[in-house]
SESE-203765 format. One record per residue (C-alpha): residue in three letters; x, y, z. Coordinates in steps of 0.1 Angstrom, whole numbers, always signed. Layout:
BEGIN
R  residuo      X      Y      Z
R      ALA      X      Y      Z
...
// end
This chain:
BEGIN
R  residuo      X      Y      Z
R      MET  +1017   +925  +1182
R      PHE   +992   +898  +1191
R      SER   +964   +924  +1193
R      VAL   +972   +934  +1157
R      LEU   +968   +897  +1146
R      ARG   +937   +890  +1166
R      PRO   +912   +901  +1139
R      HIS   +929   +879  +1114
R      ARG   +933   +847  +1135
R      LEU   +911   +826  +1112
R      LYS   +929   +836  +1080
R      LEU   +963   +830  +1096
R      ALA   +953   +797  +1111
R      LEU   +940   +785  +1077
R      LEU   +973   +796  +1061
R      VAL   +994   +776  +1087
R      LEU   +971   +746  +1083
R      ALA   +974   +747  +1045
R      ALA  +1012   +750  +1046
R      ASN  +1014   +720  +1070
R      LEU   +990   +699  +1049
R      GLY  +1011   +706  +1019
R      LEU  +1043   +695  +1037
R      MET  +1026   +664  +1050
R      LEU  +1014   +654  +1015
R      HIS  +1049   +657  +1002
R      LEU  +1064   +637  +1030
R      VAL  +1038   +610  +1027
R      SER  +1039   +608   +989
R      GLY  +1076   +613   +983
R      GLU  +1111   +608   +998
R      LEU  +1137   +632  +1011
R      LYS  +1165   +641   +988
R      PRO  +1200   +636  +1000
R      LEU  +1220   +668  +1008
R      SER  +1241   +663   +977
R      GLU  +1211   +669   +955
R      TRP  +1200   +702   +971
R      VAL  +1203   +731   +947
R      TRP  +1211   +760   +970
R      LEU  +1203   +787   +945
R      ASP  +1168   +774   +940
R      ILE  +1164   +770   +977
R      LEU  +1174   +805   +983
R      GLY  +1152   +819   +955
R      GLU  +1120   +799   +962
R      GLY  +1124   +798  +1000
R      GLY  +1134   +834  +1002
R      SER  +1104   +844   +981
R      ALA  +1081   +825  +1005
R      LEU  +1098   +842  +1034
R      LEU  +1094   +876  +1019
R      ALA  +1057   +870  +1013
R      LEU  +1054   +864  +1050
R      VAL  +1073   +895  +1058
R      TRP  +1050   +915  +1035
R      LEU  +1020   +899  +1052
R      GLY  +1033   +909  +1086
R      LEU  +1039   +945  +1075
R      VAL  +1003   +947  +1061
R      LEU   +988   +934  +1093
R      LYS  +1009   +958  +1115
R      SER  +1002   +989  +1094
R      ARG   +966   +986  +1084
R      PRO   +933   +983  +1102
R      ALA   +909   +954  +1096
R      GLY   +886   +958  +1067
R      ARG   +880   +949  +1030
R      VAL   +913   +963  +1017
R      THR   +933   +945  +1043
R      ASN   +914   +912  +1037
R      TYR   +923   +914  +1000
R      LEU   +960   +920  +1007
R      VAL   +962   +893  +1034
R      LEU   +944   +867  +1013
R      GLY   +965   +876   +982
R      LEU   +998   +874  +1000
R      GLY   +987   +842  +1017
R      CYS   +980   +825   +983
R      ILE  +1014   +838   +970
R      PHE  +1032   +825  +1000
R      PHE  +1015   +791   +998
R      SER  +1025   +788   +961
R      TRP  +1061   +796   +968
R      TRP  +1061   +773   +998
R      ILE  +1049   +743   +978
R      ASP  +1074   +752   +951
R      SER  +1103   +752   +976
R      LEU  +1093   +718   +990
R      ASP  +1104   +702   +957
R      GLU  +1139   +711   +965
R      PHE  +1139   +688   +996
R      ILE  +1114   +661   +987
R      ARG  +1113   +640   +955
R      LEU  +1078   +630   +943
R      PRO  +1071   +601   +919
R      ASP  +1066   +611   +882
R      SER  +1030   +597   +884
R      ILE  +1020   +625   +909
R      THR  +1006   +656   +892
R      TRP   +987   +673   +921
R      ASP  +1019   +691   +931
R      HIS  +1018   +712   +899
R      TRP   +983   +723   +908
R      LEU   +993   +733   +943
R      GLU  +1023   +752   +930
R      SER  +1007   +770   +901
R      GLY   +970   +773   +911
R      PRO   +972   +797   +941
R      MET   +996   +821   +924
R      PRO   +972   +838   +899
R      VAL   +945   +838   +925
R      GLY   +968   +856   +949
R      MET   +980   +880   +923
R      ILE   +944   +890   +915
R      LEU   +935   +894   +952
R      LEU   +966   +914   +958
R      THR   +959   +936   +928
R      LEU   +924   +943   +940
R      GLY   +937   +952   +974
R      ILE   +963   +976   +960
R      TYR   +937   +991   +938
R      HIS   +913   +998   +967
R      TRP   +941  +1009   +989
R      HIS   +950  +1035   +961
R      ARG   +914  +1047   +961
R      GLU   +913  +1049   +999
R      GLN   +945  +1069   +999
R      LEU   +932  +1093   +973
R      ALA   +901  +1100   +994
R      ILE   +923  +1106  +1025
R      ASN   +946  +1129  +1005
R      GLY   +916  +1148   +993
R      GLN   +903  +1153  +1028
R      MET   +938  +1164  +1040
R      GLU   +941  +1189  +1012
R      LYS   +907  +1203  +1021
R      ARG   +918  +1206  +1058
R      GLU   +951  +1221  +1049
R      ARG   +935  +1247  +1027
R      LEU   +911  +1257  +1055
R      PHE   +939  +1259  +1080
R      ARG   +958  +1283  +1058
R      GLU   +929  +1305  +1049
R      HIS   +911  +1308  +1083
R      ARG   +920  +1310  +1120
R      LEU   +885  +1306  +1135
R      PHE   +890  +1270  +1144
R      ASP   +878  +1249  +1173
R      LYS   +904  +1244  +1200
R      LEU   +897  +1207  +1206
R      THR   +890  +1194  +1171
R      PRO   +906  +1203  +1137
R      LEU   +873  +1218  +1126
R      GLY   +859  +1253  +1122
R      GLY   +841  +1267  +1152
R      ALA   +807  +1283  +1155
R      ASP   +819  +1318  +1144
R      PHE   +837  +1304  +1114
R      PHE   +806  +1284  +1104
R      LYS   +783  +1314  +1107
R      HIS   +807  +1334  +1084
R      GLU   +807  +1306  +1058
R      LEU   +770  +1301  +1061
R      ALA   +763  +1338  +1052
R      SER   +786  +1336  +1022
R      SER   +770  +1303  +1010
R      LEU   +735  +1316  +1014
R      GLU   +743  +1345   +992
R      ASP   +760  +1323   +966
R      SER   +731  +1298   +966
R      ARG   +706  +1326   +959
R      HIS   +728  +1340   +932
R      ARG   +733  +1307   +914
R      GLN   +698  +1295   +923
R      GLN   +711  +1262   +936
R      PRO   +699  +1244   +967
R      LEU   +717  +1246  +1000
R      SER   +711  +1223  +1030
R      LEU   +723  +1221  +1066
R      LEU   +729  +1189  +1085
R      ALA   +732  +1187  +1123
R      LEU   +746  +1157  +1142
R      ASP   +744  +1153  +1179
R      LEU   +760  +1125  +1199
R      ASP   +736  +1107  +1221
R      ASN   +743  +1103  +1259
R      PHE   +776  +1122  +1255
R      THR   +772  +1135  +1291
R      ALA   +772  +1100  +1304
R      ILE   +806  +1094  +1288
R      ASN   +821  +1124  +1305
R      GLN   +806  +1113  +1338
R      ARG   +818  +1077  +1336
R      PHE   +852  +1080  +1320
R      GLY   +861  +1117  +1325
R      HIS   +863  +1147  +1303
R      GLY   +896  +1136  +1288
R      GLU   +879  +1105  +1273
R      GLY   +850  +1127  +1261
R      ASP   +875  +1149  +1243
R      ALA   +891  +1119  +1227
R      VAL   +856  +1108  +1215
R      LEU   +849  +1142  +1199
R      GLN   +883  +1141  +1182
R      ALA   +877  +1106  +1168
R      VAL   +842  +1114  +1156
R      SER   +854  +1146  +1139
R      GLN   +880  +1126  +1120
R      LEU   +854  +1100  +1111
R      LEU   +829  +1126  +1098
R      VAL   +854  +1144  +1077
R      LEU   +864  +1112  +1059
R      ASN   +827  +1104  +1052
R      LEU   +819  +1138  +1036
R      ARG   +823  +1150  +1001
R      ARG   +850  +1174   +990
R      GLN   +826  +1204   +988
R      ASP   +810  +1199  +1022
R      LEU   +821  +1219  +1053
R      LEU   +820  +1203  +1087
R      CYS   +822  +1224  +1119
R      ARG   +818  +1219  +1156
R      LEU   +789  +1241  +1166
R      ALA   +791  +1235  +1204
R      GLY   +797  +1207  +1228
R      ASP   +790  +1174  +1210
R      ARG   +770  +1190  +1182
R      PHE   +784  +1190  +1147
R      VAL   +770  +1209  +1117
R      VAL   +776  +1204  +1080
R      LEU   +772  +1229  +1052
R      LEU   +760  +1211  +1021
R      PRO   +762  +1232   +990
R      ASP   +743  +1222   +958
R      THR   +724  +1197   +979
R      GLY   +686  +1192   +982
R      GLU   +668  +1180  +1013
R      SER   +664  +1144  +1001
R      GLN   +701  +1140   +993
R      ALA   +710  +1157  +1026
R      ARG   +689  +1132  +1045
R      HIS   +707  +1103  +1028
R      LEU   +740  +1118  +1039
R      ALA   +727  +1122  +1074
R      ALA   +718  +1085  +1076
R      GLU   +753  +1076  +1063
R      LEU   +770  +1097  +1090
R      ALA   +748  +1083  +1117
R      GLN   +756  +1048  +1106
R      ALA   +793  +1056  +1105
R      VAL   +792  +1069  +1141
R      CYS   +773  +1038  +1152
R      SER   +800  +1016  +1135
R      LEU   +829  +1034  +1151
R      ALA   +849  +1010  +1173
R      HIS   +862  +1037  +1197
R      LYS   +879  +1021  +1228
R      THR   +886  +1039  +1260
R      ARG   +923  +1048  +1267
R      GLN   +924  +1034  +1302
R      HIS   +907  +1000  +1299
R      GLY   +902   +995  +1262
R      GLU   +865   +992  +1266
R      ARG   +845   +999  +1234
R      LEU   +820  +1027  +1236
R      GLN   +788  +1021  +1216
R      LEU   +782  +1055  +1201
R      THR   +750  +1067  +1185
R      ALA   +740  +1100  +1170
R      SER   +708  +1120  +1162
R      THR   +706  +1140  +1130
R      ALA   +685  +1167  +1115
R      VAL   +684  +1183  +1081
R      VAL   +669  +1215  +1068
R      MET   +671  +1231  +1034
R      ALA   +677  +1268  +1031
R      PHE   +651  +1293  +1019
R      ASP   +651  +1330  +1017
R      GLU   +661  +1336  +1053
R      SER   +690  +1349  +1074
R      PRO   +717  +1326  +1088
R      GLU   +704  +1331  +1123
R      VAL   +668  +1320  +1114
R      LEU   +682  +1290  +1094
R      LEU   +703  +1279  +1123
R      LYS   +674  +1283  +1147
R      ARG   +652  +1262  +1125
R      LEU   +680  +1235  +1123
R      ASN   +683  +1234  +1161
R      LEU   +645  +1231  +1165
R      THR   +644  +1203  +1140
R      LEU   +672  +1184  +1158
R      ALA   +654  +1189  +1191
R      ARG   +621  +1175  +1177
R      SER   +641  +1146  +1163
R      ARG   +657  +1138  +1196
R      SER   +624  +1141  +1215
R      THR   +607  +1117  +1189
R      LEU   +634  +1091  +1195
R      LYS   +631  +1093  +1233
R      SER   +594  +1088  +1231
R      ALA   +595  +1060  +1206
// end
């Protein structure tokens, strides 16, 4: 549980600090009400609402990874909790009529929290739509084809060659560009040697999931061999393909993959290559892609 909260330590600490400062302000400025003046219905309604906001906050932190969407949700729920918390303090502490700052503390954070929460839910919705789209694409491929890689949920080399031949014919018929993108993990052999092949397999599985989520609906990702992935990019020119290659390489570099045994983060990097198809056979095109990737890797090593 504490590992889940670790990325949000600062936000949670600020929330606890703000709640305690609000309590101290009320205690210093007002006086405690006798038990006979407590309105239990209001206490249950306002205090229960604040408690529910904390429960929602905990569920969000437990179920979501750190990121922009989670930050919106956490900050929004934090503001809503603070507003309900300050509102509930009025049931226990009587403030003089001359004090007006309590109204600002009660009402001000609520609309801010609702706006942040709405933004978080909106982006969460868009995130889920993207995931659903990728899952639909993967499910469709699983139902229609059986030539899949045994380790990752991707098409294998034979499946890719079959799809490439079909796409080349379709590209010539429609006179639309077709590009190929190759991505190779750097120093993958060192990962197998240091952590074992089981950890290397876990890296390949994580990277395959990451690449699928960063591709468009019409793109086809396959595992060509070893740590080499290849993407079929229909209706895509070389310039746009290079932009996609840079995005995928950056996504791999940002992946916070941790080893299963010690939790050590592996800093992954990847080399990419892009070629646009001309009037050539699938074998010639794949050979040209592999040569381009080899030149790209040799250039990086000599740099």
